[in-house]
N, C-alpha and C positions, 0 to 999 in steps of 0.2 A: 393470696389473690393479687393483692395488692401488688407485691413486688414481681410476680410472674409481670402486671401489667407494666410496671416499671423499663422490665429487663426487656421486654418486648418491644416498648418508645425505643428504649436506649439501641437495639437491636436498627429498627428501623432508621432511625439518624446513622447508625454509624454504613449501614448500608448504601443509604442516599451522599454522603461524602465520598464513599468509595466509586460510585457511578457517574460521579461529579466531575467536568473538565476539570483536570491539574491547573493550578496559577498559571495563569497567560505570561508569559514575557514577551516583550514589544513584538517576537518575529513568530512567534507560533500562533496557529490558528488552527486548532481544533473547529471538528465537523461531522453530520453524525453520517454513517453510511449505510443504506441497505440494498440487500441482494436478495432478486427473486429468481427464480427459475420461469420461463416463460415460452408460452409457443411461438413459433413467426404468425399464426393467425393472433394471438395475442398482442406481437409487436407491432404491426401493419395495422391495429387497430386503434391501439394506440398514439401511435403517428401521427395518424390522422384527429385525435383528440386533442392532440398538442400542439398539431401546427398553426392550431391562433396565437397562443401565446409563447412557445420557445421559436427556433430557429436552431437548423445545426451552426455547430462552432466553427469560426470563419479556418482553423486549422484545420478540417476536415474537406482531405481534396477530392472530388467522387464520392460526394456524398461517407468518407469514415475514414481511416488510416487502420494501417497493421501494426500492431502489438506485438515482440518477442520478451520476455524477460526471464533472466536469470536469477533464480534464489538460492541464498546462500543457507549453508543450516551446520550446526555440526557435530561433532562423530554418533553421536547420541541424537541427532535429529528433536532438537528441543524444540524447536519451532515449530516445528510441523506437529510434534505431540501437544504442543498449547494450545494449538489452534481448536485440535482436533478435541482435546477435553475439554475447549469452552472455557482456559483460562483469561478472566478479565484482562491483567495486566499483561502486557506482550507485544513483539518487537519483532520484526523481518526485517532483512537485506536482501536489494535485489539493484543487480544490472537492468537497464530500460535500454531498447531502442522503437526507432518508428520506421516503418515503410522501410526495413531491413538497409538502413541507411543510416551510415557511422559517423555524420554529420550531426547526428544530436545523442550522444551517449551521456545518458547519468546514473549515477550510484544513488538510492534512494533508501528511504527506512521509514518503515511504514512503523508507527506505534500505536497501540490500543489501550483505551483504557477504556473497559464496558463498554457505551454504545458509542467512545468519542473515538473518534480517528484523528488522528498527526504528523502528518507528512512531509518528510523534509529530501531536499535531493541536491548534490552536486556534481559539477560537468564533469566526465573523465575525458583524455583523448583516446583513439585506438589504440595506439600505446601503450596509455597506461592501461586500458582491458587486458589487452595481452599479457601484460607484466602478473596482473590478477588472475588470469586464466594459465602463467605457468606457476604460481604459488609466491611470486616477487612482490611483498606487499612493504618494504621499507621505504620506496617511496611516497607511500601515503603516509609517514611520518611527520613530513616535511611542505604539508598539502598546506596552502593560506583557506579551507573549507575544515573545517573541527569536525563533519561528517567523514572525510576520508582519515583524519586522525586516529576518531570511534573508530568507522572497521578495522583501522592499520590493530587496535586493541584487540578487537573482536577478533576477529582472525588469527591473531598470535597465542592472544592466552584462552581462549575456546576456538582455535580449532575450525574455525567456517573453512569450508568448500564450496566449489558452487555442485548443487544438489540437484534441481530439476531446472527441464526449459517450459514455460508454460505459448504460447503462439494462440492469438486471438483476433478477430478485424473486430473492429468500435466502430459505434455511430452513435456518437457525441448530440444532445441536446442543448442547448443551453436560453435561461432565462435570462434577457436581456437588461433588465432591473434588477437583480437582486442573484444572492448567492446557490441560486439552484440548477444542480447540473442532472439531465437525465442519459444517463449508456448504457446501447445496448450492447454488447459486448455476443458475438457469432464466431460458431466454427473453434470454439473452444479446444484445444488438446495441447500434452505436456508429452516429457521425456524425464526419465526418472536415470540417472545417473549416481555409481557407485562413489 
């Protein structure tokens, strides 16, 4: 009985270590991300209740913006399978644009450590993005951005390819004196390729 309690305690401590955010470097900022499926009526009620404390993000022209993300995965769809299975330590790569404009194209990697999220991004030009779509990854190895270099390695060694496009409209709210951000994503749609 005493050994069972000690084993249980060690298991609990190991679980806390696993779910704690990894050690931070000066450039990494981990955060919590909570997602809920709500009705339009609930969204309207929340917007009224948040208005005294939060305000619309200044990047949101006319109340929001459009987001298009192209997600990459390997031949076995590992990123999708890990998300579906609820794997605690996972990552995914995407290229994201806003409002259908090529003025801001970002290569992004999102890492999940239990309930902690870490996002990093590197800018891409339209020409660089088109090279990625054509399967020409060599230029990434010579990028000044470490994320691009690591994406090159993933594309070559794990055969990452574009898999899914996800589009949606976002209404972002922020708290001026803090790190709270609430986003309403609407009209979510996707196209899956082979």
